N, C-alpha and C positions, 0 to 999 in steps of 0.2 A: 294049469295049476293055480289054484287060488290060495291066498294067504289068509289064515284065520287070526285076527287080532287076539283071540282068547288064548292062543297058544304061545304068545310072547311071554317072556319072563319079565315081569314088571321091574324087578331089581336091575336087570341089564338095561332096560330102557331108561330108568332114572339115571343110572351111571352115564350112559351115552349122552343124555341131555345135559347132565352137569358138566361133562368134559367139553361139550360143544359150547356151553355158556362160558366156561373158563377160557377156552380158546378165543371166544369172541371178545371177552373182556381184556385179554392179553393183546389182541389185535388192536382194540380201541386205545389201550394204553401206549402201544408202540406208535400208533398214528399220532397221538397227542404229543409225545416226545419228539417225533420227526417234525411236526408242524412247529413246535416251540423252537427247536433247533434251527429250522429255516427262518423263522421270524428273528431269532437272535442273530443269525448270520447276516441277514439283509439290513438290520438296523443296529446291530450290536455295538459297532465301533462308535457311532455317534452317541449312543446311550451311555456307554462306558466312559467316553471322553467327557461328556456333559456332567456325569456324576463326579468325575475327578475335578472338573472345573469348580463345581459347587463346593467340593471339599477343600480345594486350594483357597477359594475365596472365604470359606468359613473360618479358616485359621488366620485370616489377615484383616487388620483393621481397615475399613473402607477409606479412612482418611490417609492411610499410608499408600494407597494405590494412586500413583501419579502417572501420567502419560509422558513419554512413551513407556509402555509396560516393560518393554525389553530394550534397555538402553545399551547393553553390551552383551556379547556372547560369552557365556561362561567357559572357562578353560578345562573343566574336568572332563574326564573321559566319558563319563555318563551323559554330560551335556552334549558332547559331540555325537554320541549314539542317538540321543533324542533329536538332535538337529537333523541328522541324516534320515532318521525314521520319518520325521515331518516332511522333509523335502521329497522323499520317496513316495509318501502318501499323496502330496500335491501333484507330483509328476505323473503318477499313475492315474489320478483322477482327471486331470485337465491338460497334461503336457507342459512343456517348458514355456512356451509363449504365454499361455494363460496363468502359469505360476508366477512368471515375472510381472504380469499385470496385477495379480493378487498381492504381491509384495509392495507394489506401488500404492495400492489401495490401503494396505495396512499402515503404511507410512502416513498417508493422508488422514487416517482416522486416529492416528496416535498409538497404534499397537506396537510399532517398531520405530526405532530411531533411524536417521539417515545412514549412519555408520553400519548398524546391523543389516539394514536392507542391502547396502552395497556388498557386504560380505556374503549375504545369502544369494544375491544376484551372481556373484562369482561362482558359487557352488552350483547353482542351477545351470550356468553356462557350461561348466565342466560336464555335468550330466547331459546337457543338450548335445554336446559334441559326441557323446558316447552312444546316443541312440537316435534313430531317424525321427523327425518330427511329424506326427500325424495330427490332422485337424481333430480337435475334441471340443466338447461343450464347456461351458463356464462352470465355475464353482456354484454349488448350491448353498443354501443357508446352513444346512448341516455340516458342509465341508468347511465353511468359515468358522463354525463353532469348534470343529476339530482343530482348526488351526489355532484358534484362541487358546484352547487347552494346551497345545504344544508351547505356545508363547508363554502362558502362565507357568507351565512346568519348567521351561528354561529360565524364566525370571525368578522362580523360587530357588534356583541353583546358584544365583549370583550372590 
């Protein structure tokens, strides 16, 4: 049995072709959204944190920024939540040993005062007791930027 192209209804063929094109365009748009979501998931936190840092710095006179940036831990409830969120981020990224090393580094470059660092070390040690230590890598530059955003956020609450 042969198919004769002259017997096709051209209107039906055009509708089928348009539906196919519409489905293809929808598939392309879905793929773009999925790729954008994956890209945002992989780098979204540092981008968002960096934007927040720029906004925080934008509202502050650079002459007012003195080191240590965080001289004391604010007592507000929101500050405690921010503090625990930051420590959770650090512990998830590099574990407790590397988090303690990062805190020492932040003291050495003037991001934290000695008193704040000691309080943070106490918190990290509590978390350290609660979970087994697994060997993990070191902080990357983006992780330090995220930490700086948390420090700036906490400093803005004092």
